[in-house]
N, C-alpha and C positions, 0 to 999 in steps of 0.2 A: 647334075639333075638332083633336086632335093627329094628325099623320101617323103611319103605321106605323113601327115601329122598323126594319123592313127597309129603308125608304127612307133612314133615317139611316145605316145600315150601308153602303149603296151610295154615299151622299154623302160619307162620312167621309174616304176617301182624297183627294177633291178639296179638302175644306175644310182638311185638315191638310198640304197640300203647297204648295210654292212653285215654280213653273216645272217644270223637269224633275226636280230632285232631291227627296229626302225633306225634310220640314219639319225645321228645327232642333229639338233636344230641348226647348228652352225654349218655343218656339212651340207644340209639341204639348201640353206640360204646361199652358200658360196656356189653351189651348183646352178641354182636358178638365177642368181644375180646378173650374169652377163646378158642373158636373153631378156630379162625384165628391164635392164638398163637400156638395151638397144631398142626394145619396143617403146619404152617411155620416151626415149630421145626422139624417135620418129614421130610419136604422138605430139610431143611438145613442139617439134618442128612444124607439124601440120597446123597447130594453132597459130604459129607465127606466120606461116605462108598465107594464111587466109587474110592477112592484113594487106597483101599485095593486090593491086587493081585487077579485078576480074575473078579473083579466087574467093572473095567474100561470100559469093552466092552458094558456094559448096560447103557442106558440113565438114568439120574436122575429120570425121570418120572416112569420108570419101578421099580427102587429101592424104590421110594416113595410109590407106591401102595402096594408093598409087605410089606414094613415096616408098613404102615397104617393098613393093614389086620392083621399083626402079633400083633400090639398093641391092636386092637379092640377085637381080639379073645383070647388074653392072659390076658390083663389088663382090657379091657372094655372101651368104649368111654363114658366119663362123660356126664350126661344128660345136664348140663349147657353148654357143648361145642357144642351141636347139632345145634343151630342157626348159629354159625360161620362156622361150618363144611359145612352146607348147602350153606351158602353164598360163600364159597370157591369153591364148586362144580358147582355152577351156575354163579354167577356174575364174580368172578375172572377168571373163565374159558373163558367167553366171551371176557373179556379184553385181555387175553393172545392170543386168536385166532385172534383178530383184530391186535395185535402187530406182529403176524407172517407175516403179509403183508409186513413189513419193511425188511424181509429177502429175498424178491423176487422182481425181476424186469422183465419188458416185454422183455428186451434184452436177458434174459436167454432163453426165448422161441425161439427167433431167432437163437441163437447158436445151439439149438437142431436140427433145420431144419425141413422141412415139413415131411420127411420120419420118423424122430425120433419122432415127435409129433404124427404121425399116429400110430406108434408102441405103444406109451404110452397110447394114448386115446383108441385104440382098446383093448389093454391089460386090462386097467382099466374097461372099459364097459363090456367086455366079462367076466371078473372075477367076477364082481359084480353080473351080471345076472345069471351066472353059480352057484354062491354060494347061492343065494336066492332060485334058483330052486332046487339045491341039498339039501338045508335045508328042503324044503317041502318033498322031497323023504325020508329023514332021520327022519322026524318027529320033527325037531328042531323048537322051537318057532320062529315066523316070526321076531320079534324084535331082538332077539339074532342073528338070521341068518343075518339080515341087518348090525348089528354091526361087525360081523366077516367079512362080505363082504366088508365093508368100510375099516376096519383095514388092510385087506389083499390087497385090490386093490389100496388104496390111500397112506396112510402114517402111518400105525401102530396105536399106542396108541392115538396120537393126533386126528386121523380121527375117532376112536371109540368114544371118549368123545365129539367130535364136532357133530357127527351124532346123538348121544343120546339126544342132545338138541331138536331134532324133533321126534326121535323115541320113546323117553320116556320109555325106558326099565327099569327094576329093577336094582339096584346097583350091584347085584350079576351077572346079565347078562353082565354088563359093565366089571366087574372084570374078568369074564370068557373069554370074547372077547379079553381083553388086554393080558390075559395069553396065549391064542391061538396064537396071532400075535407075541408075544414075543418068544415063544418056536420055532415056525417055522421060524421066521425071524432070530433067532440065528442059527438054523440049516443051513439056506441059507448062513449066514455070514461065516460059517466055510467051507461049501461044495463048494460054487461057485469058490473060488480061485484055487481049484484043477482041474477045468474043462476047462479053455480056450484052452489048447493044445489039449485035447481030443475031444472037439467040434469044433476045428479049428476056433476059434474066435480071430480076431485081437483086439488091444487095444480099438479101437472105438466101435466095436461090443460088446465086453465084458462090457465096461462101460455102453452102452445103455441097454444091457440085465439086468445088475445089477440095474440100476436106474429105469427100467420099472417094476421090479418084486420083489425086496427085500423090506421088510416091512418098517423098520425105516430108517431115514436119517443116523443115526450113524452106522447102520448095512451096509448100502450101501457104506459109506466111508471106513469102515473097510475092506470090501470085495474087492471093486474096486481098491483101491490103492495097493493091493497085486499083481496086474498085471502091476504096473508101474504108473508113474505120469500122463500120458495121459489118461489111463483108469480111474484112480481115479477122475481126474478133470471132464471128460465127464460124468462119472457115477453120480457125485454130481449134475451137471447141469441138467441131465436128471431127476434125482429124484426131484429136486426143481420144474421143469416144471410139474411133476406129482402132486406135492403138490398143485400147483395152481388150479388143477381141483377139489380140496376139496370144493371150493365155489359153483360151479354149481351143484355138487352132493348133498350137504346139502340143497341147495335151492330147488332142484327137489324133494327130499324126504319130505321136508316141505310141498310142494304143494300136493304131493300124500297123506301125512298123514292128511292134512286138508280135502281133498276129501273123504277119508275113514271115517273120523269123521262125515261128513255131510250125507253120504250115509248110515252110520250105525245108524242114527237117535238118536244121543246123545243129540240133543236138543239145548241147549244154546250155543252161540258162545264161551263162556268161556271154554267149554269142548273140543274145537277144538285145535289141536297142533298149536302153534304160528309159524308165518313165521320168520325164523332166520335172523332178520334184522342186527345182528352183522356181518353177512357175507359181507354185503355191506361195513362195516367199513374195513374189511379185504381187499376187492377189492380196496377201496379208498387208503389205505396205500400202496398197490402194485403200484398204479398209482403215488403216491407221491414219492415213492422210485425210480420209473423209470424216474422221471423228475428231482428230486433234489438229489444231491450226499450227502449222510449222511457221516460225518467224521468217519474214521475208529474207533476212540476211542469211539465215541457215539454209533456206531453200535455194538461194543463189549458189551457195557453196556446193550443195548436194547436186544441183543440175550440172555445174561445171565438172565436178568430180565424176559424175556418171558419164558425161560425154567424153571425158579424158580416158576413163577405163574402156569404154567402147572403142575409142580411137586406138588404144593400145592393142585391143583384141584384133582390130582390123589391120593395124600395122604388122602384127605378128602373122596374120593371114597372108599379107603381101610378102612377108619374108619367107614364106613356104610356097610361093607361086612362081612357076616357070612360064615365061612367055611362049616357049615352044609348045607346051601342053595346051595353052589357050588357043594358039593358032591351029593346032591339030583338031580342035573341036569344030572348026568351020563356022559358017554363017547361019546354020539352022537355029542354034539357040538365040542368036540375035533376031532372027525372023520371028521366033516365038515371043521374045520380049516385045517386039513391035506389035504383034497380034494381040498380046495381053493388054498393052497400053491402049490400043484403039478400042478394044472391047470394054475396058473399064470406063473409058471416057464416054463412049456412046451409050452403054447400058445405064450408067449412073445418071447421065443427062436425061435419058428417057424417063427414069424413075423420078427425078427431080421435077420434070415437067408434069408428070402425072399426079404428083402429091402436093404441089405448091400452086 
């Protein structure tokens, strides 16, 4: 059974240092290299596996965490890979989230319009609060409920792992939350294209509904473009506007987590959850991308690199996840994921109908 990733974070300074001074760069690299190489290999494999029939609909991040979990539970994660795996889950994840800012611009918010933004913001807020509340009713651990809430209301797996930087749940909770948003996001991806005529939604309304409620960006694109070019383009823009709300949500959760730690009497400041400063890097790059036009070739490279880093982070998460621990959590979190999915689908649809 693997230890929690937080244990490795705590142990990392000890294992990477010699005496009083910091470890030489060569020693640090040699310590991290096995885990980084393993995470990168699984991420690369995930990109390759998506070329197989039926897997192209899933993002590399989803394939990577499944592959990482399979490797850990069948082969076993080598002990010498643990520092690099932890580095991938923590440091590389933050870099990737910062780089996500280069995929968004302020002008995309303007394109959505005030009504569209209201639908997106209300859907996100309502879903997050509903999921946390329903989690309490179902007896689901608060941290896991917050991860499912973030993944459902914002942007799937990326939101889950970003939220966990302040929620600090166990790796199995993260894996469970990712599984929930993947399953129900995939259901939405297949079900939504069959509904525009039945629900009397034009291309604009269907795109807005898809972007405001489906979990992953790739799933939104796959569903919205089934109703035509206009629906696909607007659904993608609406989804990207929703992703921009990741920053204020994670910052808010960081502040709440810090207050809980203080009121809980944990004592030292080191026990308090950190403020996710990397989110400010994300916001800064959104600003840069809004002012400076990044060449298309460079943007393609950045998008691919960002997705690869996120896939490495999720591969590392899989390498720390035990199936036995997932099974022990039972079906209540899955029921919570279903309830959250049904809520965001129904609530956002009602808002779209009222505003269009």
